[in-house]
C-alpha positions in Angstrom: 234.6 117.3 202.1 232.6 115.2 204.5 234.3 117.0 207.4 233.4 120.3 205.9 229.8 119.4 205.5 229.6 118.2 209.1 231.1 121.5 210.2 228.7 123.5 208.2 225.8 121.5 209.5 227.0 122.0 213.1 227.1 125.7 212.5 223.7 125.7 210.7 225.2 127.0 207.5 224.7 126.0 203.9 226.6 126.5 200.6 225.0 128.0 197.5 225.1 124.5 196.0 223.2 123.1 198.9 220.5 125.7 198.6 220.2 125.4 194.8 219.8 121.6 195.1 217.2 121.9 197.9 215.1 124.5 196.0 215.7 123.2 192.5 217.0 126.6 191.2 220.3 127.7 189.7 223.3 128.7 191.8 223.1 132.2 190.2 219.5 132.6 191.6 220.8 131.8 195.1 223.6 134.3 194.7 221.0 137.0 193.7 218.9 136.1 196.7 221.9 136.7 199.0 222.8 139.9 197.2 219.2 141.2 197.6 218.9 140.1 201.2 216.3 137.4 200.6 218.8 135.0 202.1 221.3 135.8 204.9 224.9 135.0 203.9 228.5 136.2 203.4 231.7 135.3 201.6 234.6 133.5 203.2 238.1 134.8 202.7 238.4 132.1 200.0 235.4 133.6 198.1 232.8 130.9 199.0 229.4 131.9 200.1 227.9 130.6 203.4 224.2 130.9 204.0 222.4 130.6 207.3 220.0 127.7 207.5 217.5 129.9 209.4 217.1 132.2 206.4 216.9 129.2 204.2 214.0 127.8 206.4 212.3 131.2 206.2 212.5 131.1 202.4 211.2 127.6 202.1 208.3 128.6 204.3 207.7 131.6 202.1 207.8 129.5 198.9 205.3 127.1 200.5 203.0 130.0 201.3 203.3 131.3 197.7 202.5 127.9 196.3 199.4 127.6 198.6 198.2 131.0 197.5 198.9 130.2 193.9 197.0 127.0 194.2 194.0 128.6 195.8 194.0 131.3 193.1 195.2 129.2 190.2 192.5 130.2 187.8 194.0 133.7 187.5 196.7 134.6 185.0 199.9 135.5 187.0 201.6 138.4 185.2 204.9 140.0 186.2 205.9 143.3 184.6 209.4 144.9 184.7 208.9 148.6 184.0 211.0 151.5 185.5 208.8 154.4 184.5 206.2 155.1 187.2 203.7 156.7 184.7 203.9 153.6 182.5 203.5 151.4 185.5 200.3 153.3 186.4 199.1 153.0 182.8 199.6 149.3 182.9 197.7 148.9 186.2 194.7 151.0 185.2 194.4 149.6 181.7 194.7 145.9 182.7 192.3 146.5 185.7 189.7 148.0 183.3 189.6 144.8 181.2 188.0 142.9 184.1 190.1 139.8 183.3 191.2 137.3 185.9 194.7 138.7 186.1 197.0 138.7 189.2 199.4 141.6 188.3 202.8 142.2 190.0 205.0 145.1 189.0 208.6 146.0 189.7 211.0 148.6 188.5 214.1 146.5 189.2 215.1 143.5 187.1 217.1 142.0 190.0 214.0 142.0 192.2 212.1 140.4 189.3 214.7 137.6 189.2 214.2 137.0 192.9 210.4 136.9 192.3 210.8 134.4 189.5 212.7 132.1 191.8 209.8 132.2 194.3 206.9 131.9 191.8 207.0 131.4 188.0 204.4 133.7 186.5 202.3 132.7 183.5 203.5 135.8 181.6 206.6 138.1 182.0 206.6 141.5 180.3 209.7 143.6 180.3 211.2 146.7 178.9 214.4 146.1 176.9 216.0 149.3 178.3 217.2 148.1 181.7 220.0 149.9 183.4 220.8 147.2 186.0 221.0 144.2 183.6 221.3 143.2 179.9 217.7 142.6 179.1 218.4 140.5 176.0 220.8 138.3 177.9 218.3 137.9 180.7 215.6 136.8 178.2 218.0 134.3 176.6 218.9 132.9 180.0 215.2 132.5 180.9 214.4 130.9 177.5 217.3 128.5 177.9 216.1 127.4 181.4 213.6 124.5 181.4 212.0 125.8 184.6 210.6 128.7 182.6 209.8 126.9 179.3 206.0 127.4 179.8 206.2 131.0 180.8 205.1 133.5 178.1 207.5 136.4 177.5 206.7 139.8 176.0 209.4 142.5 175.3 208.0 146.1 175.2 210.4 148.7 173.8 211.1 151.9 172.0 214.1 150.3 170.3 213.9 149.8 166.6 214.6 146.5 165.0 218.0 147.7 164.0 218.8 148.7 167.6 217.7 145.3 168.9 219.8 143.6 166.2 222.8 145.7 167.2 222.5 144.5 170.8 222.0 140.9 169.8 218.6 139.4 169.0 215.4 138.4 170.7 215.4 134.7 171.6 212.7 132.5 170.1 209.2 132.6 171.6 209.4 136.1 172.8 206.7 138.5 171.5 207.7 142.0 170.7 205.5 145.1 171.3 206.3 148.7 170.5 206.1 151.1 173.4 205.0 154.1 171.4 202.1 153.5 171.7 201.7 150.2 173.7 199.2 148.0 171.7 196.9 147.4 174.6 194.2 145.9 172.4 196.7 143.2 171.3 197.9 142.7 174.9 194.3 142.2 176.0 193.8 139.5 173.4 197.0 137.8 174.4 196.1 137.7 178.1 192.5 136.6 177.4 193.9 133.8 175.3 196.3 132.7 177.9 193.6 132.7 180.6 191.3 130.6 178.4 194.1 128.1 177.7 195.0 127.9 181.4 191.4 127.2 182.3 191.1 124.5 179.6 194.2 122.8 181.0 192.8 122.8 184.5 189.5 121.4 183.4 191.1 118.7 181.2 
């Protein structure tokens, strides 16, 4: 094992375990980053991933930049929305912008991209549709709620699914707010975000 580590170091390579320990994330997050190209890596014939230290260094520099930006803009509510429909994305952007709240909004149509983003910066609020083709949304939310790193993150599920449909797929984990998508209750969403902003500012001034 020691010889293998020395060999990897000499070749400027890392294992998924090395990266997860260095960044304080799960091995699955590292695997997703490799699959999405955020980290450069490949699988050995034995099925083990090897990651270039150069790409790891670029990611750590990016994370440091994210943290610096987040710190300088820490009074804003950081919101990440997973929504595949472009018209609904536009509706979210226009409506939330019209409120004039201190919200830093990021939008993605792809849940895998969202998982990569979550590994780089934990938002204050995650909003997601439950109809995601690339991933089981309920399983994703359960995994996030079971991870201490995201324990303070608010989660909202927005869906056209009925209560029976959701029950058939499993169930929502605790501390996940459910909104209907037809129509989206923007007035309630505004109250939620305003409350989260107020709470965040109170914590910062305490």
